[in-house]
Every structure is written in C-alpha cells, then in structure tokens.
C-alpha positions in Angstrom: 0.0 0.0 0.1 1.3 3.4 -0.8 1.7 5.9 1.7 -1.2 8.7 1.6 0.1 12.3 1.6 -3.1 14.4 1.5 -3.4 15.3 5.1 0.6 16.7 5.1 -0.1 18.2 1.9 -3.1 19.9 3.2 -1.9 21.1 6.3 1.0 22.5 4.3 -1.4 24.4 2.0 -3.5 25.9 4.6 -0.8 27.1 6.6 1.0 28.9 3.4 -2.4 30.4 2.3 -3.0 31.9 5.8 -3.0 35.4 6.1 -3.0 35.9 2.2 -5.4 38.8 1.1 -5.9 37.3 -2.4 -6.8 33.6 -3.8 -4.3 31.0 -4.4 -4.9 29.1 -7.7 -5.1 25.4 -7.8 -2.2 25.8 -10.4 0.1 27.6 -7.9 -0.9 25.2 -5.0 -0.1 22.2 -7.3 3.4 23.6 -8.2 4.2 23.9 -4.6 3.1 20.6 -3.9 4.7 19.1 -7.1 1.4 17.6 -8.1 -1.7 17.9 -10.5 -4.3 21.1 -10.1 -6.8 18.5 -10.5 -6.0 16.6 -7.5 -5.4 19.6 -5.6 -8.8 20.8 -6.4 -10.2 17.5 -5.4 -8.5 17.6 -1.8 -9.4 21.3 -1.3 -13.0 20.3 -2.1 -13.5 18.3 0.8 -12.0 21.3 3.0 -14.5 23.4 1.2 -17.2 21.2 2.1 -16.2 21.0 5.8 -16.0 25.3 5.6 -12.3 25.5 5.9 -11.4 27.1 3.0 -13.5 29.1 0.3 -13.0 29.2 -3.4 -13.9 31.5 -6.3 -14.2 30.5 -10.0 -12.9 32.4 -13.1 -9.7 33.9 -14.3 -8.7 35.0 -10.9 -10.2 32.3 -8.9 -8.7 30.2 -6.4 -8.6 29.3 -2.7 -8.8 31.3 0.6 -8.8 30.2 4.2 -12.1 30.6 5.4 -11.2 30.2 9.1 -8.6 31.1 11.5 -5.7 28.4 11.9 -6.2 28.3 15.7 -9.7 27.2 15.2 -8.8 24.1 13.4 -7.0 20.9 14.4 -5.2 18.3 12.6 -8.2 16.0 13.3 -10.7 18.6 11.6 -8.3 18.4 8.4 -8.0 14.6 8.6 -11.8 14.0 8.9 -12.5 16.6 5.9 -10.1 14.3 3.9 -12.5 11.5 4.5 -10.2 9.9 7.1 -7.3 8.4 4.8 -6.4 5.2 6.2 -3.7 5.6 9.1 -1.8 2.3 8.7 -0.6 0.3 5.9 -0.3 -3.0 8.0 -3.5 -4.8 8.8 -4.6 -8.4 9.2 -4.3 -11.2 6.6 -7.3 -12.7 5.2 -5.9 -15.5 3.4 -6.9 -18.4 5.6 -9.9 -17.3 7.5 -10.5 -20.4 8.8 -7.1 -21.1 10.4 -6.8 -20.5 14.2 -3.2 -19.0 14.3 -4.4 -16.5 11.6 -7.4 -15.5 13.6 -5.4 -15.1 16.7 -2.9 -12.8 14.8 -5.3 -10.9 13.4 -7.2 -10.4 16.6 -4.2 -9.2 18.4 -2.9 -6.9 15.4 -6.6 -5.6 15.3 -6.2 -4.5 19.2 -3.2 -2.7 18.8 -3.8 -1.1 15.7 -7.0 0.3 17.3 -5.2 1.5 20.2 -2.5 3.2 18.2 -5.0 4.8 15.8 -7.0 6.0 19.0 -3.8 7.4 20.4 -3.1 9.3 17.2 -6.4 10.6 16.5 -6.3 12.3 20.1 -3.0 13.9 19.4 -4.5 14.9 16.1 -7.4 16.6 18.0 -4.9 18.2 20.3 -2.7 20.0 17.6 -3.9 23.4 16.0 -3.2 24.3 12.8 -1.8 27.7 14.2 1.1 25.7 15.9 2.6 25.1 12.5 3.1 29.0 11.7 6.8 30.0 11.7 7.7 32.1 14.9 8.4 35.0 12.6 5.2 34.9 11.3 3.5 34.8 14.8 5.5 37.7 15.8 4.1 39.9 12.9 0.6 39.1 13.8 1.2 40.2 17.4 0.7 36.5 19.0 3.3 35.4 21.7 6.1 33.5 20.3 6.0 29.7 21.4 
C-alpha cells in the first residue's frame, strides 16, 4: 500500500495560504506540492465542503482560508479528507478458517485500534496555528512559542 500524503499536503497548503489577501490558484498550489491541479482541487473540495476554505471561480479564482488556523485541528482536516487510512499494516485474510491467523489478526486489530486512537487524540490536540513559523506569529502580534 502506498503512503497517503493528503493530510500532510493539505496542512502545508492551509498554513501557506493563511493571511493571504488574494486567492491562490490550484495551479500555484499544485506547483508548490509537485502534483496535478486536478488533485489539488479534489483535496481542497473536501476542505471547502467542511467550511475551512472558500473558492472562487474564473480567471482570478482560487482558494482562501475561511477560518483562523487556531480554530482548526489536524483532526478536523483529517476528517474533512474523509479519514485517510492511517496504517498500511493490517490483518491477513488469506486463511479465515485458520486458528493461528485468527489469533494474529485479533492481536493486530487490538494494537492497531489502540495506536489509531492515540494518534487521533493527538491530532485533536494540535491546532494548525502551531505550524506557523515563529516570525509569522510575531508579525500578527501573537506570543512566540
């Protein structure tokens, strides 16, 4: 299974477009991320539907942040992206009647559920404003961390 970079990419985009007074096009974001503008629009669409960004169409169209970064958690963005798969490891379904496979799958399921729960709790505690460079925090009058 390939790694899913959508969460990291969208966090990156949101922090970069924070504070901009003009829209940022999908093409600009795609160039920054080294990807295709269609993929950017697809990912940003989920964030728009959740109310975190606004979009405008047309020649000067693009994306703008619709909320302040301190109002949004990593968990919020994860959920807006339709909860990408967290782990690439998982149970085997090759021999469903095998007692050994069943025991292994049961142990893996418990461990993965506990790890996912811990990760999602951490996501819920991290605000996007934590990712602003310290110089940017000083510029907006916020205390430096």
